Structure formats: C-alpha cells, structure tokens
N, C-alpha and C positions, 0 to 999 in steps of 0.2 A: 369563608365569609365569617369573620369574627365579630362578635358583639352586634350582630344584626346589620352591619354596614356593607352595602354593596358598592363596588367600584374597585379601581385598581389600587395598588399599594401607595402609601403616602410618600410624598417628597419631604425632605427635611426642612424645606422653606415654608414657614407658617403663614407667609403673606399670600393674599390672593394673587394668582398668576394671570397674566394676560397673554394673548397671542391669537393667531388666526383660528377661527372655529373649524374643527375637523368635519363639520357637517352633521350629524345626528338628527334626531327627530326635531322637526320644526326649526331647524337651523340652530338648535341649542347645544348640540354636541353631546347631549345626554349628561347624566350626573358624573360620569367619569371623564368627560372631555374638557379640553381647554376652553371651548366655546361656552361651556356651562358657566364658568367663572367670569368670562369676558362679558356675558350678558348680565352679570351681577356685580359689576365693579363700581365702587364709589370714587368720587373725585378726590384724589390725594393732595395733601398740602394746602388745603383751602383755609385752614384755621391755625392761628398762632396762639400763644399763651393769653393774650389780652382778650380775644374773642371767646376763648374757652372759659376764662375767668368770668366774663359776662354771662356765658351760658350757665355756669354753675349758680350764679346769683339769680339769674332769671327763673330757673326752675322753682325757686323758693320764695321770691320776693312778695308774691301775693299773700303769703301766710303772715307777713308782718302787718298787713292792713286789716285782716280780719281772720277769725277762727281760733287763734290762740287764746283769746279772752274767755272763751267758753270753759277753759280750764279753771278759771276763777270760781265758777259755780261748782266745780268738782273738788277743788282743794284749797280755795282761798288764795291770798297772795303768797303766803309762805309755802303752801303745797305746790302751787304752780311754779314758784321760783325754784324750789328744789327739783321739781320734775324737769324744768327747762335746763338746769345745770347738768342733771344726769343725762338728758338727751343730747345736750351740747357735747358732753364727754363721749357719749356713744358715737355720735357722728364724727367727731374729731378722730377718735381711734379708728373708726371704719374708713375714713378718708385716707389716713396714713396707710392702712392695710391695702386698700384698693389701689393706691398710688404705686405700691410695689408690684401688685399683680398686673396692673396696666403696663408697667415697664417690661414685664416678662412676656405678656401676651397682648400686644396692642392691636386688637381687632374690634370690629363693630359689635361683637358679641357681649362685650362688657362683662357683667357679673355672671351671665350664663357661661361664657367662655372660661372664666376662672374656675367655676364649679365643675365644668366638664373635665378640666384637667385634674382637679383634685378629687372629685367625688364620682366620676364616671358619667355615663350617659344619663342615668336616672337623676343624679344630682344636678347635672347641667340642665335637664329639662325642667325639674321642679323649681330651680332657681329662676330660669328664664321665664317660666309661666307666671311666677309670683311678680317678677318685674313687669311683665306685660300687663297683668291685672292692674298694677299701680298706674302705668303710663297710658292705658286706654281709659280707665275710669276717671282719673284725675282731670283730664281735659274736659270730659263730659260734665263733671261737676262744676268746673270753673265756668264753662259756657252758661250754665244755669245762673251762676252768681253774676256773670256779666250782664245777662238779660235782666236780672233783678235790679242790678245797679243802675242800668240805663233807665229802667222804668222809674226808679226812685228819684233820679235826677230830672225826669221829665223830658228826656231827649227824644227827638224824632217823633214824638206823639204816639209812641207805641203803648198798647194796652195789653200785649201778650209777649211772653219771652221767647217763644219759638222762632220768630223771624230773626231775632238777634243771634240766637244759637246757630241757625242755619247760616247766617252771614259770617259768623266767626269761623265756622269750619270751611266754608267756601273760600273766603278771602285769604285766610291764613294758611290753609293747605295749599292754595294757589301760589302764595309766595314761596312756600317750601319747594314746590315743583319747579320753580325758576332756578334753583341751585342752592347748594349749602352755603356758599359764600354770601350770597344775597340774603339768605334767611338769617344767618348769624349776625350780620351787620344790622339788619332791621331789629333783631332781638336786643342787640347791644344798646341801640339808641333808646328804645322804649324802656329798657331796664335802667338806663342812666337817669331817665326822667323820674322813675319810681323811687330810686335810691335817693336822688336829690330831694324829693318830696319828703321822704322819711327823715332826712337830716334836718330839713327846715321845720317839720312838725316837732321834732325833739327840742329844737331851740325854743320854739313858741310855747310848747307844753311845759318845759322846765321853769318858765317864768311864773307858772301858777302851781308849782309843786308844793304839796302838803303831805308830810309823812303820815299824818293821822288818817288820810284816806286809804292808805295801804291795808289797814286792818279794820275797815268798817263793815265787813260782812258779819252778820250775827253768828255767834258760836253755837254749834250743836252740842248741848251738854251730854248727850248720850254717846258721842263719838269718842273712841279710845284715843287718848293723847290730844284732845281738842284744846285749843288756846286761841287767842286773838290772831296769832300768826297762822295757826292751822285750825280754822273754824270747823273743819270736817274731820279732824283727827289725822292720824298717820296714814290711814287707808286713803285719804284724799290725795296724798302724794302719788300713790300708785294709780289712782283713777285719772290723775292729771297728766300722766306720761304721754298719752297720744296727742294731747294738746301742746305739750312741750315740743313735740316733734314738728309742729307746724312752722317753727322758726327755721327748720333745716331740711324739711322733707323734699327730696328730689336731688340734692347736691351730689348724691352718689352716681347720678347719671352722666357725669362728664366723660368717663371712659368710653361711652357709646360713640363718641366722636373720634375714636382713635384712628380709624382708617382714613379720616379726612383731615388729619392733623400733621403739621410739619414737625418732624423729629419727635414722635410721640413719647419715646422713653424719657425724654427730658421735659417736654412741654406739659404732659398730663400731670405729673406730680406737682409741678410749679403752679399750674392753674388751679388744681384742686385745693392746694394749701391756701392760696390767695383767696379763692372764693369762700372757703370755710372761715378765714379770718374776717372777711367783710360781713358774713352772715352772723358771726358771733357778736360783732360790734353792733350791728343793726338790731339784733335781738335784745341786747342789754339796754340800748337807748330807747327802743320802742316800748318795751315792757315797763321800765321804770317811769318814763315820761307819761305814758297814757294812764297808768294806774295812779300815779301820784298827782296828776293834774285834776282828775275828777273823782277819784275814789274807786276802789275795786267793785263795790256794789253797783255803781252806776253803769259800768261797762261790761259786767259779767255776762249779760245775755243779749247784747246788741249786735247787729250785723255790721255796724260801722263804728267800731270803738274809738278810732282816732278822731273822727269828727265829733263824737259825743264828748270825748276828752277835751276838745277845744271849745265847744260851744254849750255843752250841757243841754238844758231845756230852753236856752235862749235863742235869739235870732242868729242866723248864719253870719259868720265874720268873713272877711276876705281870705284869711288864712284857712279857715275851715272849708270854704268853697274850693280853694286850691287843693287841699289835701283830699277832698272828696273826688275831684276829677282825677287827681294823680292816682288814687286808689284804682280807678279804672285802668290806668296805664299799667299798674302792677298786676292786675288780673290778666291783661292782654299779654304781658311779658311771660308770665308763668304758663298760660294756655299755649302760647306759641312755642315755647321751648319744650314743653311736655309732649306736644304733637311730634316734634322732632325726635325726642327720645323714644317714644313708642314706635315710630316708624323704623328706627335703627335696630331696636330689639327684635321687632317682627322680621325685619330683613335678615338678621343673622340667624334666627331660628329657622326661617324658611330656607335660606341658602344651604344650611346643613341638613335639611330634610326633616327636621322635627315638626315643622308645619308645612302645609302645601307649598311646593317649590315655586309656583308662579308668583307668589307674594314677594319674592326677592328680586324680580326682574327690575332693571333700571332703565331710565330713558336716556335720550341723547345727552342730557346734562348730568348723567351719572346719579340720578335721584331715584330711589325705590318708589315708583309712583303708586303701585298697588299697596305697598306698605304704608302709604299715606292715605290713600282713598278708602281702603277697607276699614281701618280703625276709625277714620273720620265718619264714615257712614254709620258704623256701630255706635260711636259716641253721640252723634246727633240724634239717632233713633232713641237711645236711652234717655238723653236729656229731654227730648220733646215728649216722650211717652210718660215719663215719671215726674219730671220737674223736681225731683228730690236730690238736690245737690249735696246736702249733708250726708245722706245715706250712701251715695256713690263715693264720696270722699272717704268715708269710714271704711268702705270696702277696699279702696285704694290703699289706705293706711295699713290694713291687715296684710295685703299682698306685700307691701313694702317691708314690714317687720319680718315676715317669713324670709324674704330675700336677704335681709341684713344678716340674719342668723346664719344662713347658708353661705353667704360670701365670707363672713368672718371665720366660719369653720373651714372654708377652703384655704384661707391664708394659713391657718394653724396646721392643717394637714400638709400643705406644700412645704412649710418651714421644717416640719419634722421628718417628712418622708424624702424630701429632695433638698437637703441643706446645701448641696454643691451647685444647685441651679444658678445660672448667671442672672444676677439681679442688678440692673443698672441703677435702680433706686432701692434702698432698704428701709423698711419701716422702723422708726425709732421705737425701741423697746421690744421689737420682734413679735413673737407669738403672744407675749404677755399683753401687748396692746390690743391685738385682735381678740384675745380672751375676754378682755373688759367689754369690747363691743358685743361679743356673743352673749354674755350674761345679761347686759342691759337690753339687747334686742329681744331676748327671750322674755324678760320682764315686761317690755312694752307690748309684746305679742299677747300675753295673757291679759294685760290691761285693756286691750281693745275689746275683749269679751265683756268686761265690766261696763264699758261705755255704751256699746251698741251690739248686743248679742245678735240682733237680726242681721246686721251687716256682716258679722262673722259667719253666720250660716250661709248667706248668699255667696261670700267669697269661697267658702269651702265647697259649696255646690259647683261653682265654676271650676274649681280645682279638680273635683272628682271627674267632671266631664273631660277635662284636658288629660288627666291621667289615663282614663279609659282609651282615649284616642291614641295616646303614645304607646300604651301597653299592647294594644291589639293591632295597631297599624304602623305608625311612623317609625318606631324603633327598629323595625326590620328594613327600613328604606332610607337610612342615613347616608349622607354623601361624604365619602372618605376624602375628597379633595377640598372640602370646606376647611378654612384655616384652623378652626378649633379642633376639628377631627384629625387633621394632619398633625397638629401639635400633640394631641393625645396619643396618636399612633406612634409618633417618634419617641415619646416618653416610654411607651410600652416596649418598643424595640430596644431602647437603651437599657431598660431594666433586664431584659432577657440576656443581653450581652454581658451585663455585670454578673448574672448568675453563672454564665458559662466561664 
C-alpha cells in the first residue's frame, strides 16, 4: 500500500468508470469497486463552451457591482488601477496555465487534481482545501450582501437578513439538485441580465465623466511616493491588490465543470479564455465609468458604488434604480455559481478519500447532493451567526491566493518534470507565464495580511484543522480508483519504467 492509498492497482484510464456494482458494503462496492464510482458519477456532456463561459463570468460578476471600490481607500485611483492591472495579468496568466492543465486532466477535481499530479498527495490536499475555503466562505458572504441589498431596497418588508440568507441557500441549492444543465442555464440567464446592466451603466456614467474626479482623494504627505494619483504612496498599490482581485475572483473555477462538459480538452480552454476576456472588459468599463462619473472620494467607502456614481446625493433616477436592482441579479449569479463550484470541489476531494466519502454520493440526476447540502448548511450557519460578509469574503480571498500560488507552481513543475506529457492545449509562454502568476499570487497573499489580519488568522486556523485531519486520518484512506489518484499512479508507473 503505497502513499497511504488503499485499494487495487490503478487503471490507465483517468476518467471515472461506470458499470454494475459488485456488491460491497451498503451496495457501494467499497472504495476499490466499480460500484464506488458508479455511485459518484456526474452527468457527462451537459455543458458546452457557451454555458461554461457564462459560468466563468457568473463566478465574478457581483464583484463589479461592489467591493472593488474599497481599494480606492487603500491606494487611491492610481494605486487601485495599478493593482487591478497586476491582478488582471495574474488571472490571465493563471487562466492560460489552468487551461493547459485542464486539457491534461479534465476531472471535477480542478486545481486539486492538477496539484495532486504535480505536487503529490500533500500538495493536492493543500490546494483543494484552499479552494474549498474560497468556495464555501464566498457564498456565505454573498448571502449576507443579498440580505443587506434586499433590506436597502425595501423589498418584502424584511427587517432582518437571515430569512433572505436561508431562502438563498434553500432555493438555489434546490435548483442545483435538479441537475447541472438546469443549473447552468439558470445561471447563464441571470448573468446575462447583470452583464447587460453593467454595460448600460457604463454608457450612462460616461456621459458624466470628469477626469478631475479620479484624483480627488486627499494626499497623505507622510506616505512614500505619494502623489495625486497615488495618495497613499507606493505601499497603497500593494494594499489594493486584494481589491483588484474582486474584478476576477472565481474565474479559475471553470475547470471544476470538466466531467460535465462536452469535449473538455477543447471546450474548457476556449470558455476560460472567453470568460477572462469579458471580465477584463467589464473591469475596465466599470472602474473608469464609476470613478470618473462621481469621483474616487465619493465611492471609496460605499456599499453601492455604481448607484452612487449615477445619482450621488440626489434623488434616484430611472437608470440608478435599474442598476440597483440589477446589482441584486449580479449577487445572485455569483452566489449561485459559487455554490456549484464548492459542491464540485467537495465532491472530488471526497471521492478520492481526502474528505469523508459519503459527501461524494450523487442522486438520480447525477448531482452530488450532500456536496451541496453540507456546505450550504455551513454557509447559512456562518452567515446567520456572524452577519459579517466582509470578513468571510476576506477569508475566502486568502484561500484563493494560496490556491493560485499552488496551481501556478503545479503548472511549472509539470512543464519541467514531464515535458513529453500529451497536452491538447499548450499555455502561451509556457512556464514563464505561470511563473508570473506565481509571483503575483504570492504578492497578493501577503497583501491580504495588510488588509485584514484577523481574516488571515481565521483562514489559517481552518487550514490547521484540515491539515491535522489529513495528516492523522484521511491520507491513509485515499481511494486509488478515483480519477486523480489513478492519473498520479499511472505517472509513477511510467516514471519507474523509464528508470528501468
């Protein structure tokens, strides 16, 4: 039993296999049986490039409506602009690297599967855990924002946020339980509404554009390198990095749909590139239009920067009302898609034995129902108990930056260690591209400690508990027939043959 994995030798086919269950405990076939994977099969071929492109945009689109503007209070217009450019570069490089990795290993494990192949079981677990922290905490945070948003709009006569948070998890998890095709189509429609609203907002806001408003934040004379463009100096650029991420945070989750995708080796790279292109355009338009229409100082600390940019302190206009309601659509789109991503990451880690195996069981519609219900219950509990959406989102950002660094490192390792590996898609620039992503991810990781040290401590505490669970329990109970484990076992066997 090598590397703590129990079960029979691996097959060279990395895809989950199906077939009659051989009988085993509880009809599951045991971790080494065909029935084990049959009870954990997703519905293949449910998504094409268009739905996946929509999924990539949906992960992120709520960040265009709010959140990024708090970076103005850290770095001013110039600082946030540089931070957004750097984070846009990081995500672009990372997406190209992940597109190659997804074409090599198109499984629901996503980043965890890539790191498992390149960095071993520990690397896979650490990456998967970081991704899971992001995708469990982010929906919880967004559910708080949805509740606050509905209260501010005076909808349904609610005076507390928790009923809305409960409704979000109950309704949208319920839609996911109906099937992946239905879920992705719903997400696509809601995302389309949010994107259309952002474009309409930009047209309206640019009619009031005034470049003088970009630099209206007072300059801190004690800050090194301070100027009207960098009112908080050069350090402000670094502090603004986590907020520059808000324009793109989550797009890396597209490969989690690999097992439910038609021709994933071709479809995933195309969808990821298109989604990233859309997000870069939306970031540019939203940032310039909102800041130029009302000024950086006016929107730096508001929870609804696009509405403030359109109406300022005056009465609501038809356009500001429309954008206000569309912001709710953006929040719903991101919440819905992040619930999907979290369920697939949990599914993959559970199927391979890194987390309790029952969490990967699927229902008649080939949906991991416990993978949806358990994170949903945790997310609602956190949202209702704390009501601190900003803190939970900062914890999610820290998990994300850890995973980015490890996924970029995985691409570098596989490029250098296995140059002959079949790659249906190849990253432009090769390892140099992922090296850029690695360096920028490390810088963003450190910056999260500057913005919210408390959130960083919480994230590291969760990480420590997860590491203890893996070290003392689950690493000795991994499932060799899981796709990511089979792929790694095949690589090890090929390496031994080359030595001989």
